[in-house]
C-alpha positions in Angstrom: 99.8 83.6 133.5 97.9 83.8 130.2 99.8 81.4 127.7 97.5 82.5 125.0 98.7 86.1 125.2 102.3 84.9 125.3 101.8 82.7 122.2 100.0 85.6 120.4 103.0 88.0 121.2 105.5 85.6 119.9 103.5 85.0 116.7 103.1 88.8 116.2 106.8 89.2 116.7 107.8 86.3 114.4 105.3 87.2 111.7 104.2 84.9 108.9 106.4 83.0 106.4 110.1 83.6 106.3 113.0 81.8 104.7 116.1 84.1 105.4 119.2 82.7 103.7 121.3 83.3 106.8 118.9 81.5 109.1 120.0 77.9 109.7 116.4 77.1 110.7 115.3 77.3 107.2 111.8 78.1 106.3 109.5 79.2 109.1 106.0 80.3 109.6 104.6 82.0 112.7 108.1 81.4 114.1 107.7 77.5 113.7 110.6 75.9 111.8 110.0 73.3 109.1 111.7 70.8 111.3 109.5 71.5 114.2 106.4 71.5 112.2 107.2 68.1 110.6 108.2 66.7 114.1 104.7 67.6 115.3 102.8 66.1 112.3 102.5 69.1 109.8 103.5 67.9 106.4 102.2 70.7 104.2 103.9 73.8 102.6 105.3 76.1 105.4 103.8 79.0 103.7 100.3 77.6 104.6 101.0 76.5 108.1 97.8 77.2 110.0 98.0 79.6 112.8 96.1 77.2 115.0 98.6 74.6 114.3 101.4 76.9 115.4 99.6 77.8 118.5 99.1 74.1 119.4 102.9 73.5 118.8 103.8 76.5 121.0 101.6 75.4 123.8 102.7 71.7 123.7 106.4 72.0 122.8 107.5 75.3 124.3 105.1 75.6 127.3 103.9 72.2 128.7 106.6 69.8 127.7 109.5 71.7 129.2 107.5 72.5 132.3 107.4 76.3 132.0 103.6 76.0 132.9 104.9 74.7 136.4 107.2 77.7 136.6 104.3 80.1 135.9 102.5 78.9 139.1 105.6 80.2 141.1 107.1 83.0 139.0 104.9 84.2 136.1 107.3 86.8 134.8 110.2 84.3 134.8 108.0 81.6 133.1 107.1 84.1 130.3 110.8 84.8 129.7 111.7 81.2 129.7 108.9 80.5 127.3 110.2 83.3 124.9 113.7 82.1 125.3 112.7 78.6 124.6 111.0 79.6 121.4 114.1 81.5 120.2 116.9 79.2 121.5 115.1 75.9 122.4 113.4 75.0 125.6 116.3 72.9 126.9 118.6 75.9 126.6 116.1 78.1 128.6 115.7 75.5 131.3 119.5 75.2 131.5 119.8 78.9 131.9 117.3 78.7 134.9 119.3 75.8 136.4 122.6 77.6 136.1 121.2 80.7 137.6 119.8 78.9 140.5 123.1 77.2 141.2 124.9 80.5 141.0 122.5 82.2 143.4 122.4 79.7 146.1 125.2 81.3 148.0 127.6 78.4 147.9 124.8 75.8 148.6 123.9 77.5 151.9 120.4 78.2 150.7 119.8 74.9 148.9 121.9 72.3 147.2 123.1 72.7 143.6 120.8 71.0 141.1 121.8 69.1 138.0 122.0 71.5 135.0 120.4 68.8 132.9 118.1 71.3 130.9 114.9 69.6 132.4 112.5 71.2 134.8 111.8 68.5 137.4 111.2 68.2 141.1 114.7 69.4 142.1 114.6 72.5 139.9 111.1 73.4 141.2 112.3 72.8 144.8 115.3 74.9 144.3 113.2 77.7 142.7 110.6 77.5 145.6 113.4 77.8 148.1 115.1 80.6 146.3 111.8 82.6 146.0 110.9 81.9 149.7 114.4 83.2 150.8 114.7 86.1 148.5 111.1 87.4 148.6 109.5 89.8 146.3 112.8 90.9 144.6 113.9 87.4 144.0 112.1 86.7 140.8 113.5 89.9 139.2 117.0 89.1 140.1 116.6 85.5 138.7 115.1 86.9 135.6 118.1 89.2 135.2 120.5 86.2 135.6 118.6 84.3 132.9 118.6 87.3 130.6 122.4 87.7 131.1 123.0 84.2 130.1 120.7 84.7 127.1 122.5 87.8 126.0 125.9 86.2 126.3 124.7 83.3 124.1 123.4 85.7 121.4 126.8 87.5 121.3 128.6 84.1 121.2 126.4 83.0 118.3 127.2 86.1 116.3 131.0 85.8 117.1 131.2 82.1 116.2 129.1 82.5 112.9 129.3 86.0 111.3 126.0 85.2 109.4 124.2 85.4 112.7 125.2 89.1 112.9 122.1 89.7 110.7 120.0 88.8 113.5 122.0 90.0 116.6 120.4 93.5 116.7 116.8 92.1 116.6 117.6 89.4 119.2 119.0 92.0 121.6 116.1 94.5 120.9 113.3 92.2 121.0 114.3 89.2 123.3 116.0 90.9 126.3 114.4 93.2 128.8 
């Protein structure tokens, strides 16, 4: 899993500076919101956020801290999706999607016990993922990926239904974040 390629793809997709009036995240640069930049030590003008600073934030906040790097050792395609979902919705949301999907796919706890859907990748989540992948074989990662993306798609629709201003982003979310 090449995290540098994943980060470059996100930055290319997100582009440079943006301050869309309908975006509650406010000013962003390279896809990094002002709030996230400030929380990670950047105090300058968002129009001038260095790309290298954004890369470091992506690696630390959206890859290592949530534990998606540990998922990559087991299921690289799934890890890439969790990273991208985490960038767009927050790492805790992405981790929660994984946990919910693992619980729903454990065949009534016959394959492994339910895990806490606490939105944190820890030993229990990794053990459940290992067991799922062992039992489901080569197709397991793809099925799990579909379940995570189904949850992601449902959330996008819910966000647009709950706040009509989000309809400005729905088409792009579905076109660029799923599949």
